[in-house]
VOLUMPA-684036 format. One record per residue (C-alpha): residue number from 1; x, z, y. Coordinates in steps of 0.2 Angstrom, whole numbers, always signed. Example, Ala and Ser with C-alpha at 12.3 -4.5 7.8 and 13.67 -1.06 7.14 Angstrom:
% VOLUMPA-684036
R pos    xx    zz    yy
R   1   +62   +39   -22
R   2   +68   +36    -5
//
This chain:
% VOLUMPA-684036
R pos    xx    zz    yy
R   1   -51  -169  -491
R   2   -49  -187  -486
R   3   -33  -195  -480
R   4   -39  -197  -463
R   5   -43  -178  -461
R   6   -25  -174  -468
R   7   -18  -184  -453
R   8   -30  -178  -439
R   9   -29  -159  -442
R  10   -10  -158  -441
R  11   -11  -169  -425
R  12   -24  -157  -417
R  13   -13  -142  -420
R  14    +2  -150  -413
R  15    -7  -155  -397
R  16   -14  -137  -395
R  17    +4  -130  -398
R  18   +11  -142  -384
R  19    -3  -137  -372
R  20    +0  -118  -374
R  21   +19  -120  -372
R  22   +17  -131  -357
R  23    +6  -118  -349
R  24   +18  -104  -352
R  25   +32  -114  -345
R  26   +22  -118  -329
R  27   +17  -100  -327
R  28   +36   -95  -327
R  29   +40  -108  -314
R  30   +51  -118  -326
R  31   +45  -134  -319
R  32   +50  -129  -301
R  33   +68  -128  -306
R  34   +80  -142  -307
R  35   +93  -145  -320
R  36  +105  -132  -313
R  37   +92  -118  -314
R  38   +88  -118  -295
R  39   +70  -117  -288
R  40   +64  -133  -279
R  41   +59  -121  -264
R  42   +78  -117  -263
R  43   +81  -135  -259
R  44   +68  -136  -245
R  45   +75  -140  -228
R  46   +76  -126  -215
R  47   +72  -132  -198
R  48   +79  -125  -182
R  49   +72  -125  -164
R  50   +76  -119  -147
R  51   +66  -104  -140
R  52   +67  -112  -122
R  53   +62  -130  -128
R  54   +52  -129  -144
R  55   +50  -148  -145
R  56   +69  -148  -150
R  57   +69  -148  -169
R  58   +85  -149  -180
R  59   +89  -147  -198
R  60  +104  -137  -196
R  61  +110  -123  -184
R  62  +118  -127  -168
R  63  +115  -127  -149
R  64  +101  -135  -139
R  65  +106  -152  -132
R  66   +96  -147  -115
R  67  +101  -129  -111
R  68  +115  -126  -123
R  69  +107  -110  -131
R  70  +109  -106  -149
R  71   +95  -112  -160
R  72   +83  -101  -170
R  73   +75  -104  -187
R  74   +58  -113  -185
R  75   +44  -104  -194
R  76   +37  -113  -209
R  77   +18  -117  -208
R  78   +17  -129  -222
R  79   +10  -116  -234
R  80    -7  -119  -226
R  81   -11  -101  -221
R  82    -1   -93  -235
R  83    +7   -76  -231
R  84   +24   -78  -221
R  85   +39   -68  -225
R  86   +45   -54  -214
R  87   +59   -65  -207
R  88   +47   -79  -203
R  89   +35   -68  -194
R  90   +50   -61  -184
R  91   +55   -78  -179
R  92   +37   -82  -174
R  93   +36   -67  -163
R  94   +53   -72  -155
R  95   +44   -88  -149
R  96   +33   -77  -138
R  97   +49   -70  -129
R  98   +61   -79  -117
R  99   +80   -80  -121
R 100   +92   -83  -107
R 101  +110   -88  -109
R 102  +123   -80   -97
R 103  +124   -97   -87
R 104  +105   -98   -86
R 105  +104   -79   -81
R 106  +116   -82   -66
R 107  +107   -98   -61
R 108   +90   -90   -61
R 109   +97   -74   -52
R 110   +90   -63   -65
R 111   +94   -44   -62
R 112   +88   -29   -71
R 113   +87   -10   -68
R 114   +82    +4   -79
R 115   +64   +12   -76
R 116   +66   +30   -72
R 117   +56   +46   -70
R 118   +57   +51   -52
R 119   +47   +59   -38
R 120   +40   +47   -26
R 121   +34   +50    -8
R 122   +22   +38    +1
R 123   +25   +34   +19
R 124   +11   +29   +30
R 125   +16   +20   +46
R 126    +4   +20   +60
R 127    +3   +17   +79
R 128    -4   +30   +91
R 129    -7   +33  +109
R 130    -3   +49  +118
R 131   -18   +57  +126
R 132   -22   +73  +136
R 133   -26   +88  +127
R 134   -45   +89  +132
R 135   -45  +108  +129
R 136   -32  +110  +142
R 137   -40  +100  +156
R 138   -51  +107  +171
R 139   -58  +102  +187
R 140   -57  +112  +203
R 141   -74  +111  +212
R 142   -82  +118  +227
R 143   -93  +133  +223
R 144  -101  +133  +241
R 145  -104  +119  +254
R 146   -92  +119  +268
R 147   -77  +110  +277
R 148   -60  +109  +269
R 149   -49  +117  +283
R 150   -33  +117  +274
R 151   -26  +108  +258
R 152   -11  +116  +249
R 153    -9  +101  +237
R 154    -9   +84  +245
R 155    -2   +73  +231
R 156    -6   +68  +213
R 157    +7   +75  +201
R 158   +10   +91  +209
R 159   +11  +106  +198
R 160    -1  +120  +202
R 161    -3  +138  +195
R 162   -18  +149  +193
R 163   -12  +162  +205
R 164    -9  +151  +221
R 165   -24  +143  +230
R 166   -25  +124  +231
R 167   -36  +123  +246
R 168   -46  +134  +259
R 169   -64  +130  +264
R 170   -74  +136  +279
R 171   -93  +139  +275
R 172  -106  +147  +287
R 173  -116  +153  +271
R 174  -100  +162  +265
R 175   -97  +170  +282
R 176  -115  +177  +282
R 177  -114  +183  +265
R 178   -98  +193  +269
R 179  -106  +201  +284
R 180  -121  +206  +273
R 181  -109  +214  +261
R 182  -100  +224  +274
R 183  -117  +230  +281
R 184  -122  +235  +264
R 185  -106  +245  +262
R 186  -109  +254  +279
R 187  -127  +258  +274
R 188  -122  +265  +257
R 189  -109  +276  +265
R 190  -122  +283  +277
R 191  -136  +285  +264
R 192  -125  +292  +250
R 193  -127  +310  +257
R 194  -146  +309  +259
R 195  -156  +323  +250
R 196  -168  +310  +244
R 197  -161  +302  +228
R 198  -171  +286  +230
R 199  -163  +282  +247
R 200  -145  +285  +240
R 201  -149  +273  +226
R 202  -156  +260  +238
R 203  -139  +260  +247
R 204  -130  +256  +230
R 205  -142  +243  +226
R 206  -139  +233  +242
R 207  -120  +234  +239
R 208  -122  +227  +221
R 209  -133  +213  +227
R 210  -121  +207  +241
R 211  -107  +208  +229
R 212  -115  +197  +216
R 213  -119  +184  +229
R 214  -100  +184  +234
R 215   -95  +182  +215
R 216  -107  +167  +214
R 217   -99  +159  +229
R 218   -82  +159  +219
R 219   -75  +175  +228
R 220   -64  +185  +216
R 221   -64  +204  +214
R 222   -48  +206  +222
R 223   -54  +196  +238
R 224   -70  +207  +238
R 225   -59  +223  +238
R 226   -48  +216  +252
R 227   -64  +212  +262
R 228   -70  +229  +260
R 229   -53  +236  +265
R 230   -51  +225  +280
R 231   -69  +228  +286
R 232   -71  +211  +294
R 233   -76  +194  +285
R 234   -63  +180  +281
R 235   -66  +164  +290
R 236   -58  +153  +276
R 237   -61  +156  +257
R 238   -46  +151  +246
R 239   -50  +140  +231
R 240   -40  +143  +215
R 241   -38  +132  +199
R 242   -44  +138  +182
R 243   -28  +134  +174
R 244   -10  +129  +178
R 245    -5  +111  +176
R 246    -2   +95  +184
R 247   -14   +87  +197
R 248   -19   +70  +189
R 249   -33   +66  +201
R 250   -36   +71  +220
R 251   -53   +68  +226
R 252   -53   +77  +243
R 253   -45   +76  +260
R 254   -42   +89  +273
R 255   -56   +91  +285
R 256   -68   +84  +273
R 257   -85   +92  +271
R 258   -90   +95  +253
R 259  -106  +100  +244
R 260  -108  +114  +231
R 261  -101  +108  +214
R 262   -92   +93  +221
R 263   -75   +90  +212
R 264   -59   +93  +222
R 265   -45   +91  +210
R 266   -43   +86  +191
R 267   -29   +97  +183
R 268   -21   +94  +165
R 269    -9  +105  +156
R 270    +4   +94  +148
R 271   +14  +107  +139
R 272    +4  +101  +124
R 273    -4   +84  +121
R 274   -14   +74  +108
R 275    -8   +59   +99
R 276   -22   +48   +92
R 277   -15   +38   +77
R 278   -24   +23   +69
R 279   -24   +23   +50
R 280   -30    +8   +40
R 281   -45   +11   +29
R 282   -36    +8   +13
R 283   -23   +22   +18
R 284   -37   +34   +25
R 285   -40   +44    +9
R 286   -22   +50    +9
R 287   -23   +59   +25
R 288   -30   +76   +28
R 289   -31   +90   +41
R 290   -15  +100   +42
R 291    -3   +86   +37
R 292   +14   +86   +46
R 293   +16   +70   +56
R 294   +33   +63   +64
R 295   +31   +55   +81
R 296   +44   +43   +87
R 297   +45   +34  +104
R 298   +55   +19  +110
R 299   +58   +29  +126
R 300   +68   +42  +116
R 301   +77   +33  +102
R 302   +84   +44   +89
R 303   +73   +59   +94
R 304   +58   +64   +83
R 305   +43   +75   +88
R 306   +33   +84   +76
R 307   +14   +88   +75
R 308    +0   +91   +63
R 309   -17   +83   +61
R 310   -30   +93   +68
R 311   -45   +82   +67
R 312   -50   +66   +58
R 313   -64   +56   +67
R 314   -79   +53   +56
R 315   -81   +35   +60
R 316   -72   +19   +58
R 317   -67    +6   +72
R 318   -76   -10   +66
R 319   -64   -21   +76
R 320   -47   -14   +70
R 321   -54    -7   +53
R 322   -45    +9   +57
R 323   -49   +27   +57
R 324   -42   +38   +71
R 325   -33   +55   +67
R 326   -29   +67   +81
R 327   -12   +75   +80
R 328    -9   +91   +91
R 329    +9   +93   +96
R 330   +19  +103  +109
R 331   +27   +93  +123
R 332   +43  +102  +128
R 333   +49   +95  +145
R 334   +33   +85  +146
R 335   +43   +70  +139
R 336   +28   +62  +131
R 337   +17   +54  +144
R 338    -2   +51  +142
R 339    -6   +33  +137
R 340   +12   +30  +130
R 341   +13   +20  +114
R 342   +21   +29   +99
R 343   +25   +26   +81
R 344   +19   +39   +68
R 345   +25   +42   +50
R 346   +15   +52   +38
R 347   +24   +57   +22
R 348   +13   +60    +6
R 349   +22   +67   -10
R 350   +15   +58   -25
R 351   +23   +68   -39
R 352   +34   +63   -53
R 353   +31   +47   -63
R 354   +39   +31   -69
R 355   +45   +21   -54
R 356   +52    +3   -53
R 357   +55    -9   -39
R 358   +40   -18   -32
R 359   +48   -35   -36
R 360   +48   -31   -55
R 361   +29   -32   -56
R 362   +20   -49   -57
R 363    +2   -48   -51
R 364    -8   -62   -59
R 365   -25   -56   -52
R 366   -32   -51   -69
R 367   -17   -41   -75
R 368    +0   -35   -70
R 369   +16   -40   -80
R 370   +33   -33   -81
R 371   +47   -42   -90
R 372   +58   -31  -101
R 373   +75   -35  -108
R 374   +74   -29  -126
R 375   +91   -36  -131
R 376  +105   -45  -122
R 377   +97   -60  -114
R 378   +80   -58  -123
R 379   +65   -54  -112
R 380   +48   -48  -117
R 381   +32   -47  -106
R 382   +23   -30  -105
R 383    +6   -26   -97
R 384    +7   -11   -85
R 385    -5    -1   -75
R 386    +2    +3   -57
R 387    -2   +17   -45
R 388    +4   +20   -27
R 389   +17   +10   -18
R 390   +30   +17    -6
R 391   +41    +4    +3
R 392   +50    -6   -11
R 393   +45    +6   -25
R 394   +29    +7   -36
R 395   +22   +19   -48
R 396   +19   +14   -67
R 397    +5   +24   -74
R 398    +6   +16   -92
R 399   +15    +2  -101
R 400   +33    +8   -98
R 401   +44   +22  -103
R 402   +60   +29   -95
R 403   +75   +19   -99
R 404   +67    +2  -101
R 405   +77   -12   -92
R 406   +65   -22   -81
R 407   +69   -39   -72
R 408   +68   -35   -54
R 409   +73   -53   -48
R 410   +70   -70   -57
R 411   +54   -63   -65
R 412   +44   -78   -60
R 413   +56   -90   -67
R 414   +56   -81   -83
R 415   +37   -81   -83
R 416   +37  -100   -80
R 417   +49  -103   -95
R 418   +37   -93  -105
R 419   +22  -104  -100
R 420   +32  -119  -104
R 421   +34  -114  -122
R 422   +17  -106  -123
R 423   +23   -88  -122
R 424   +14   -72  -116
R 425   +18   -72   -98
R 426    +5   -73   -84
R 427   -13   -77   -88
R 428   -16   -95   -85
R 429   -32   -97   -95
R 430   -41  -104   -80
R 431   -30  -119   -81
R 432   -33  -123   -99
R 433   -21  -112  -108
R 434    -2  -111  -108
R 435    +7  -125  -101
R 436   +15  -138  -112
R 437   +29  -151  -109
R 438   +22  -169  -109
R 439   +28  -180  -123
R 440   +45  -188  -120
R 441   +44  -207  -121
R 442   +55  -215  -133
R 443   +65  -231  -129
R 444   +59  -247  -137
R 445   +49  -263  -134
R 446   +33  -261  -124
R 447   +17  -263  -134
R 448    +8  -280  -134
R 449    -7  -280  -122
R 450   -24  -279  -131
R 451   -31  -294  -121
R 452   -16  -305  -124
R 453   -27  -320  -126
R 454   -36  -317  -110
R 455   -54  -317  -106
R 456   -64  -326   -93
R 457   -65  -316   -77
R 458   -50  -305   -82
R 459   -32  -307   -78
R 460   -19  -303   -91
R 461    -9  -288   -86
R 462    +9  -290   -81
R 463   +22  -286   -94
R 464   +29  -268   -92
R 465   +46  -265   -85
R 466   +60  -262   -98
R 467   +61  -244  -102
R 468   +77  -235   -96
R 469   +89  -230  -110
R 470   +89  -211  -114
R 471  +103  -200  -108
R 472  +117  -199  -120
R 473  +118  -180  -118
R 474  +101  -178  -127
R 475   +98  -185  -144
R 476   +80  -190  -144
R 477   +79  -190  -163
R 478   +80  -171  -163
R 479   +63  -170  -154
R 480   +48  -167  -163
R 481   +33  -175  -154
//
């Protein structure tokens, strides 16, 4: 073995031993520790930021120079996609929330209430018009041509009954028919004792035929009996109404000649009326026949009338976009007058569900958001699915549970702060994503213009004005641009 080989071989062995030892020390992290045995990661500076103003960056805990809130730890993204610790993930999640100090909460007028499970009743308010009950209207007509010799009702608004005549008419045809009936009665009495059965039957047939003619002229059975008892015809025929009620129209005068079928009076029974209420098409699915309706009139403040829906019209008014519903109701004392305007209230029970005030729900058009107070001064956005609304309450079908504290006022201000920091408030994707604060200009000399030397046909820009000094209350060095 040569002398050169004796030197090279030990040298190679030493190099291999050093490399192996260095690799073992690197693997154990010996190179990441300083002379005191501490890891270099332990000497890494922890940064702090404001949850309301994320452009404020500090290397130590404290308060935000803008809003005065306590700073939170800033997540470390220097690992280039490495897994974050549980604390860092929690801090990153907290950036999606909004934290308010007591002072900010008072200034923003933020108030919270607890969502609770309760029963909700929807109220449909509608306007209506009082109408005649068409099933309780009738016309008094002349059943025979003649002359009105006497009127017992001379004014509109008079009350008439079925058992009292409203007028008396003279008719030559009626007088002739009465004489024929009396003659048929006498003939029947003379022929009823005849030995020939056919002759006796003919007498009964003549009486029945004359009676039928009188009934067709509007003569009642009681009047026919009186005619037969008196044995002489009546010159005037009394006219009766088919029902008792109020005369709402008078179309005849005393002494007037009328034809068969001509209307004399229009009668309406106002002891029961209709109220036709108009319900908008978005509320129409909530009403059905048999529902109870409360009717209120300005003429009787404090008094409530009650009726039930008896019919829903099968068509919609294209001008008002409403559907009419007919309410039948008693009218004691005839207080409700036809064509009177009234207000109707229809109450619909919606069952038991989570209920919150309407002001707690922020409708973005694409989704509905509720801000929940998860901790003292800390608010988190929550997507919800809403149901029916009643006055200032609204159903929550999903997204909340009983006991959650929701912001009922100041929710839009909370959402605005969330957008400023890029949080999860309303959906503003149509505006290019979450809103961000513009960079804050730092004080210093203005930059020199690019065309300081000037060019032909161009005028050198005027030097910019001197930048205003920053406010002393804000340290601009804390901002990370």
